[in-house]
VOBA-1610 file (N, C-alpha, C; in pm, whole numbers, padded with zeros to 5 digits, always signed):
BEGIN
Unk+01457+00495-03420Unk+01343+00524-03411Unk+01265+00676-03344Unk+01345+00720-03276Unk+01298+00875-03223Unk+01310+00965-03346Unk+01433+00967-03397Unk+01434+01050-03532Unk+01283+01035-03631Unk+01255+00927-03644Unk+01121+00881-03713Unk+00997+00951-03647Unk+01049+00982-03547Unk+00894+01015-03407Unk+00896+01151-03488Unk+01012+01187-03451Unk+01052+01369-03487Unk+00995+01455-03602Unk+01032+01341-03689Unk+01034+01383-03830Unk+00819+01365-03868Unk+00760+01225-03825Unk+00604+01252-03818Unk+00536+01354-03723Unk+00615+01415-03616Unk+00561+01543-03555Unk+00594+01637-03627Unk+00676+01683-03687Unk+00696+01815-03788Unk+00587+01781-03893Unk+00597+01684-03945Unk+00501+01693-04065Unk+00314+01642-03988Unk+00320+01591-03877Unk+00158+01659-03824Unk+00166+01821-03760Unk+00242+01863-03745Unk+00256+02001-03713Unk+00230+02107-03817Unk+00298+02057-03909Unk+00285+02115-04068Unk+00165+02124-04137Unk+00077+02025-04120Unk-00095+02005-04175Unk-00148+02003-04100Unk-00139+02059-03966Unk-00206+02160-03857Unk-00220+02296-03874Unk-00111+02285-03895Unk-00069+02476-03931Unk-00174+02526-04045Unk-00139+02418-04166Unk-00186+02443-04290Unk-00323+02433-04299Unk-00417+02379-04242Unk-00553+02310-04203Unk-00617+02465-04109Unk-00543+02540-04001Unk-00547+02640-03943Unk-00559+02754-04051Unk-00458+02769-04136Unk-00449+02908-04207Unk-00578+02881-04340Unk-00593+02765-04364Unk-00668+02731-04445Unk-00861+02799-04410Unk-00904+02762-04270Unk-00942+02787-04226Unk-00976+02917-04178Unk-00940+03009-04147Unk-00926+03143-04102Unk-00881+03239-04221Unk-00799+03233-04334Unk-00814+03274-04430Unk-00898+03293-04531Unk-00995+03327-04528Unk-01151+03311-04580Unk-01232+03463-04572Unk-01220+03535-04675Unk-01348+03643-04664Unk-01505+03608-04604Unk-01539+03661-04497Unk-01655+03623-04422Unk-01759+03638-04502Unk-01765+03730-04598Unk-01900+03754-04677Unk-01859+03669-04817Unk-01740+03575-04825Unk-01754+03471-04946Unk-01797+03287-04873Unk-01858+03305-04720Unk-01904+03202-04673Unk-02037+03231-04643Unk-02061+03332-04611Unk-02211+03341-04565Unk-02348+03353-04618Unk-02322+03436-04697Unk-02415+03406-04833Unk-02399+03561-04950Unk-02519+03646-05011Unk-02469+03729-05049Unk-02449+03858-04981Unk-02384+03936-05073Unk-02340+04033-05012Unk-02423+04100-04905Unk-02529+04135-04989Unk-02640+04203-04892Unk-02668+04140-04770Unk-02668+04009-04715Unk-02644+03941-04626Unk-02578+03970-04495Unk-02484+04052-04552Unk-02350+04048-04443Unk-02375+04152-04406Unk-02372+04167-04274Unk-02351+04251-04187Unk-02220+04356-04156Unk-02173+04472-04231Unk-02090+04549-04193Unk-02058+04548-04028Unk-01926+04516-04035Unk-01882+04561-03824Unk-01921+04445-03750Unk-01987+04373-03839Unk-02041+04245-03755Unk-01923+04177-03672Unk-01911+04092-03617Unk-01835+03965-03559Unk-01803+03848-03677Unk-01702+03827-03705Unk-01724+03691-03796Unk-01667+03582-03714Unk-01720+03479-03675Unk-01712+03366-03590Unk-01635+03263-03745Unk-01595+03207-03765Unk-01562+03018-03833Unk-01703+02941-03850Unk-01715+02938-03936Unk-01863+02845-03950Unk-01826+02685-03888Unk-01921+02614-03822Unk-01910+02533-03732Unk-01847+02409-03833Unk-01874+02429-03944Unk-01859+02292-04048Unk-01746+02296-04120Unk-01657+02377-04049Unk-01512+02413-04120Unk-01451+02380-04000Unk-01513+02419-03887Unk-01398+02397-03745Unk-01417+02192-03753Unk-01505+02155-03795Unk-01556+02015-03771Unk-01445+01944-03872Unk-01435+01978-03991Unk-01359+01939-04091Unk-01186+01958-04040Unk-01160+02044-03974Unk-01046+02063-03962Unk-00995+01983-03779Unk-01122+01925-03717Unk-01102+01808-03635Unk-01079+01695-03710Unk-01176+01663-03806Unk-01171+01558-03843Unk-01023+01506-03934Unk-01022+01654-04018Unk-00853+01605-04042Unk-00765+01573-03960Unk-00763+01687-03867Unk-00597+01639-03776Unk-00669+01485-03693Unk-00761+01434-03677Unk-00779+01341-03641Unk-00711+01231-03758Unk-00778+01238-03896Unk-00722+01142-03990Unk-00575+01141-04021Unk-00483+01285-03948Unk-00359+01294-03978Unk-00260+01245-03934Unk-00371+01205-03781Unk-00268+01163-03680Unk-00315+00935-03682Unk-00430+00900-03768Unk-00413+00796-03827Unk-00298+00765-03906Unk-00289+00873-04053Unk-00236+00799-04136Unk-00061+00804-04059Unk+00008+00867-03927Unk+00076+00928-03877Unk+00121+00776-03772Unk+00018+00716-03711Unk+00050+00626-03615Unk+00045+00512-03770Unk+00017+00487-03869Unk+00032+00369-03956Unk+00163+00368-04057Unk+00239+00502-04076Unk+00380+00533-04086Unk+00461+00476-04013Unk+00413+00552-03866Unk+00498+00499-03754Unk+00514+00311-03742Unk+00421+00250-03781Unk+00409+00132-03799Unk+00471+00101-03898Unk+00502+00139-04001Unk+00542+00109-04095Unk+00695+00094-04092Unk+00752+00206-03990Unk+00880+00230-03994Unk+00941+00092-03927Unk+00834+00081-03793Unk+00919-00022-03700Unk+00908-00201-03795Unk+00801-00188-03854Unk+00813-00340-03870Unk+00869-00370-04025Unk+00904-00247-04075Unk+01031-00308-04177Unk+01149-00312-04142Unk+01199-00357-04034Unk+01308-00319-03991Unk+01385-00503-03938Unk+01190-00559-03946Unk+01185-00722-03956Unk+01278-00784-04012Unk+01307-00899-03993Unk+01377-00952-04147Unk+01314-01042-04260Unk+01193-01043-04187Unk+01086-01094-04262Unk+01013-01041-04393Unk+01032-00878-04366Unk+01023-00801-04474Unk+01069-00773-04598Unk+01002-00789-04690Unk+01062-00791-04828Unk+00994-00695-04966Unk+01065-00577-04950Unk+00974-00466-05054Unk+00885-00520-05178Unk+00803-00463-05255Unk+00759-00532-05315Unk+00796-00377-05394Unk+00844-00374-05556Unk+00803-00319-05662Unk+00649-00230-05701Unk+00663-00100-05628Unk+00538-00014-05696Unk+00473-00035-05796Unk+00373-00067-05861Unk+00297-00046-05980Unk+00363+00085-06069Unk+00383+00085-06177Unk+00416+00205-06275Unk+00293+00295-06235Unk+00189+00247-06241Unk+00036+00304-06277Unk+00026+00439-06195Unk+00130+00404-06028Unk+00081+00483-05945Unk+00115+00622-05941Unk+00249+00659-06037Unk+00270+00776-06123Unk+00138+00831-06173Unk+00084+00761-06281Unk-00015+00813-06331Unk-00133+00859-06280Unk-00165+00768-06146Unk-00301+00809-06061Unk-00232+00912-05935Unk-00073+00965-05916Unk-00099+01096-05887Unk-00079+01200-05998Unk-00070+01161-06110Unk-00094+01311-06138Unk-00255+01283-06140Unk-00360+01190-06178Unk-00475+01259-06207Unk-00532+01327-06072Unk-00446+01286-05927Unk-00476+01346-05796Unk-00481+01483-05807Unk-00386+01497-05871Unk-00268+01657-05884Unk-00381+01746-05969Unk-00437+01663-06053Unk-00533+01758-06164Unk-00662+01793-06095Unk-00690+01664-05980Unk-00815+01699-05948Unk-00849+01791-05856Unk-00718+01808-05748Unk-00680+01874-05677Unk-00730+02043-05751Unk-00655+02065-05819Unk-00639+02219-05923Unk-00747+02254-05972Unk-00879+02134-06026Unk-00954+02173-06047Unk-01079+02180-05914Unk-01043+02111-05822Unk-01106+02174-05734Unk-01097+02314-05651Unk-00939+02332-05657Unk-00925+02545-05655Unk-00942+02596-05777Unk-01005+02540-05845Unk-01035+02654-05963Unk-01215+02665-05912Unk-01249+02558-05881Unk-01450+02538-05834Unk-01402+02631-05725Unk-01362+02618-05640Unk-01323+02727-05529Unk-01332+02874-05577Unk-01225+02907-05678Unk-01192+03028-05718Unk-01310+03064-05783Unk-01425+03047-05885Unk-01523+03040-05929Unk-01668+03063-05808Unk-01628+03022-05729Unk-01771+02998-05591Unk-01737+03136-05580Unk-01663+03217-05550Unk-01604+03321-05441Unk-01674+03418-05563Unk-01630+03405-05682Unk-01655+03499-05812Unk-01818+03485-05813Unk-01895+03397-05740Unk-01991+03376-05842Unk-02040+03368-05934Unk-01977+03259-05984Unk-01981+03221-06133Unk-02000+03071-06160Unk-02165+03054-06148Unk-02154+02950-06160Unk-02174+02799-06239Unk-02145+02846-06362Unk-02094+02777-06445Unk-01957+02690-06422Unk-01870+02822-06388Unk-01739+02768-06372Unk-01711+02661-06230Unk-01801+02707-06130Unk-01844+02595-06042Unk-01878+02445-06080Unk-01962+02435-06172Unk-02042+02308-06196Unk-01920+02277-06281Unk-01818+02291-06367Unk-01768+02248-06468Unk-01648+02200-06382Unk-01559+02268-06316Unk-01505+02218-06207Unk-01509+02129-06155Unk-01625+02131-06041Unk-01656+02023-05978Unk-01645+01900-06065Unk-01741+01902-06149Unk-01718+01721-06260Unk-01632+01738-06296Unk-01540+01792-06341Unk-01410+01748-06379Unk-01355+01695-06238Unk-01328+01766-06122Unk-01272+01673-06069Unk-01289+01563-05987Unk-01426+01600-05980Unk-01476+01462-05933Unk-01460+01323-05999Unk-01453+01329-06138Unk-01459+01261-06245Unk-01275+01242-06247Unk-01202+01325-06216Unk-01059+01272-06184Unk-01018+01219-06073Unk-01099+01246-05986Unk-01146+01153-05850Unk-01147+01004-05868Unk-01244+00962-05931Unk-01288+00834-05966Unk-01167+00758-06042Unk-01090+00857-06189Unk-00973+00817-06220Unk-00928+00729-06161Unk-00848+00816-06027Unk-00776+00761-05924Unk-00785+00650-05923Unk-00846+00652-05791Unk-00948+00527-05722Unk-00965+00408-05826Unk-00970+00418-05927Unk-00979+00306-06047Unk-00842+00284-06106Unk-00755+00361-06154Unk-00628+00300-06061Unk-00566+00220-05967Unk-00618+00263-05891Unk-00557+00222-05762Unk-00633+00088-05753Unk-00738+00026-05792Unk-00778-00081-05785Unk-00667-00152-05887Unk-00657-00091-05984Unk-00603-00138-06150Unk-00448-00148-06056Unk-00406-00141-05998Unk-00258-00142-05969Unk-00317-00295-05860Unk-00334-00247-05730Unk-00399-00346-05671Unk-00412-00489-05777Unk-00492-00499-05861Unk-00522-00641-05930Unk-00384-00690-06007Unk-00292-00580-06088Unk-00163-00602-06071Unk-00068-00661-06018Unk-00090-00589-05906Unk-00013-00706-05777Unk-00013-00832-05721Unk-00147-00856-05734Unk-00217-00954-05710Unk-00144-01055-05781Unk-00178-01010-05969Unk-00127-01107-06063Unk-00020-01189-06073Unk+00092-01065-06030Unk+00210-01090-05996Unk+00276-01192-05839Unk+00151-01248-05750Unk+00194-01295-05660Unk+00193-01185-05561Unk+00199-01041-05530Unk+00229-00976-05448Unk+00063-00968-05357Unk-00026-01058-05287Unk-00091-01084-05193Unk-00091-01013-05037Unk-00196-01000-05023Unk-00214-00936-04832Unk-00146-00987-04785Unk-00166-01136-04744Unk-00084-01179-04630Unk+00082-01256-04717Unk+00138-01246-04824Unk+00214-01279-04885Unk+00347-01220-04757Unk+00354-01095-04743Unk+00460-01062-04631Unk+00439-00931-04562Unk+00465-00873-04495Unk+00413-00737-04403Unk+00463-00638-04486Unk+00509-00626-04603Unk+00533-00498-04683Unk+00409-00501-04773Unk+00369-00646-04812Unk+00248-00590-04893Unk+00120-00505-04835Unk+00122-00617-04709Unk-00015-00561-04618Unk-00030-00415-04571Unk+00122-00385-04621Unk+00089-00181-04577Unk+00077-00116-04651Unk+00117-00206-04762Unk+00078-00141-04925Unk-00069-00094-04944Unk-00109-00258-04889Unk-00281-00247-04947Unk-00321-00144-04857Unk-00308-00164-04693Unk-00371-00132-04595Unk-00371+00047-04595Unk-00279+00080-04647Unk-00231+00266-04647Unk-00298+00295-04804Unk-00295+00225-04872Unk-00373+00271-05001Unk-00497+00243-05013Unk-00589+00167-04915Unk-00699+00139-04922Unk-00781+00264-04776Unk-00711+00289-04674Unk-00750+00408-04605Unk-00754+00546-04674Unk-00608+00546-04745Unk-00647+00665-04810Unk-00753+00706-04920Unk-00767+00542-04998Unk-00873+00585-05097Unk-01054+00572-05018Unk-01035+00548-04921Unk-01215+00472-04818Unk-01213+00687-04823Unk-01120+00754-04734Unk-01084+00853-04696Unk-01149+00959-04810Unk-01137+00924-04985Unk-01137+01032-05082Unk-01317+00975-05095Unk-01340+00878-05100Unk-01531+00791-05134Unk-01607+00872-05043Unk-01525+00892-04923Unk-01632+00968-04816Unk-01597+01100-04888Unk-01489+01182-04917Unk-01504+01303-04997Unk-01609+01349-05112Unk-01627+01217-05181Unk-01725+01235-05305Unk-01822+01193-05297Unk-01870+01144-05160Unk-02021+01166-05141Unk-02037+01321-05119Unk-01985+01387-05007Unk-02005+01518-05038Unk-01994+01643-05186Unk-01876+01576-05241Unk-01900+01608-05360Unk-02005+01592-05442Unk-02100+01510-05419Unk-02188+01442-05506Unk-02295+01515-05534Unk-02316+01562-05362Unk-02436+01646-05290Unk-02416+01759-05344Unk-02291+01824-05361Unk-02293+01961-05410Unk-02293+01962-05541Unk-02244+01813-05691Unk-02285+01847-05766Unk-02466+01806-05796Unk-02514+01771-05736Unk-02698+01749-05724Unk-02736+01931-05719Unk-02687+01971-05589Unk-02758+02054-05583Unk-02737+02193-05697Unk-02640+02182-05781Unk-02567+02266-05860Unk-02668+02254-06004Unk-02701+02072-06030Unk-02793+02091-06185Unk-02898+02113-06117Unk-02980+02175-05982Unk-03100+02219-05982Unk-03136+02335-05983Unk-03006+02387-06036Unk-02987+02538-06044Unk-02995+02629-05896Unk-03004+02598-05804Unk-02950+02612-05698Unk-02867+02783-05679Unk-02899+02877-05580Unk-02814+02988-05586Unk-02649+02922-05566Unk-02612+02964-05588Unk-02400+02962-05594Unk-02376+02984-05470Unk-02412+03085-05380Unk-02382+03117-05251Unk-02375+02992-05142Unk-02518+02946-05166Unk-02583+02816-05137Unk-02483+02693-05105Unk-02351+02696-05195Unk-02314+02562-05207Unk-02173+02640-05159Unk-02121+02781-05162Unk-01992+02791-05144Unk-01900+02723-04994Unk-01952+02698-04907Unk-01947+02656-04781Unk-01884+02483-04830Unk-01941+02418-04923Unk-01964+02275-04983Unk-01802+02286-05047Unk-01842+02383-05113Unk-01709+02370-05221Unk-01610+02432-05157Unk-01617+02475-05071Unk-01464+02534-04949Unk-01435+02393-04883Unk-01514+02323-04849Unk-01439+02198-04735Unk-01402+02122-04809Unk-01476+02067-04934Unk-01465+02007-05033Unk-01278+02037-05104Unk-01229+02168-05142Unk-01105+02208-05167Unk-01025+02167-05096Unk-01054+02189-04949Unk-00944+02163-04856Unk-00928+02061-04819Unk-01062+01965-04793Unk-01042+01788-04804Unk-00987+01766-04932Unk-00915+01780-05014Unk-00886+01714-05136Unk-00760+01798-05157Unk-00721+01895-05110Unk-00606+01889-05107Unk-00513+01822-04965Unk-00569+01803-04828Unk-00533+01739-04773Unk-00474+01626-04805Unk-00640+01528-04889Unk-00583+01414-04927Unk-00448+01399-05020Unk-00437+01482-05094Unk-00323+01481-05167Unk-00189+01513-05112Unk-00192+01590-05040Unk-00066+01609-04950Unk-00051+01408-04870Unk-00156+01423-04807Unk-00094+01254-04742Unk-00057+01159-04861Unk-00131+01116-04968Unk-00092+01052-05048Unk+00048+01062-05112Unk+00066+01226-05148Unk+00204+01231-05167Unk+00312+01190-05088Unk+00297+01231-04931Unk+00372+01193-04841Unk+00374+00980-04867Unk+00264+00918-04861Unk+00261+00774-04823Unk+00327+00741-04997Unk+00303+00868-05113Unk+00372+00761-05218Unk+00532+00783-05212Unk+00569+00832-05154Unk+00709+00889-05164Unk+00730+00828-05018Unk+00691+00771-04971Unk+00754+00669-04813Unk+00755+00514-04917Unk+00668+00536-05016Unk+00647+00402-05037Unk+00783+00361-05143Unk+00820+00488-05232Unk+00920+00453-05299Unk+01042+00451-05245Unk+01068+00462-05158Unk+01202+00514-05076Unk+01175+00398-05031Unk+01152+00332-04982Unk+01162+00208-04861Unk+01149+00064-04968
//
């Protein structure tokens, strides 16, 4: 158990380091508006929205870590009966990876002020995310048809809970995504959505890392 906690602490530390790097590794002129509005030589402070996201993701990472820790403790008991993960989870994982790729493409496009590229890549990324969530629901339905219900045994319960919490985080991100897409459809100036695109990209990369960790855990146990 001690080794498990050490591994979780290392994972948590790695996630926090990555979040901090994502927060500070950005040019100030790409966040504050048109180039003409940036004052050379002025002090650059990290936007409050980005700091808020980092704090939220640290809390989310802690939440997932606690569930994973409980998962390891519970699986050692005699009533734990592992379930066979649906094959569709591999397809869902590919969808999430592609979604993260398209968010990164949107982020690159917004830095270059290419509004059409931002709009197209954001739209594809969101559709891929909706497809991922639909695939997760399909996996749930398939398990229930095979008799793997939530209350059947602890392994089933953890599978449903872990995937549900992850999906809820994705739905929260889709709300921000939808407001950004709506602004872009109204022909808003691209610099006004730079922060939203930046935050969405960081958030999706984080959820991709979380899902890859959860998927590896479910497959290995």
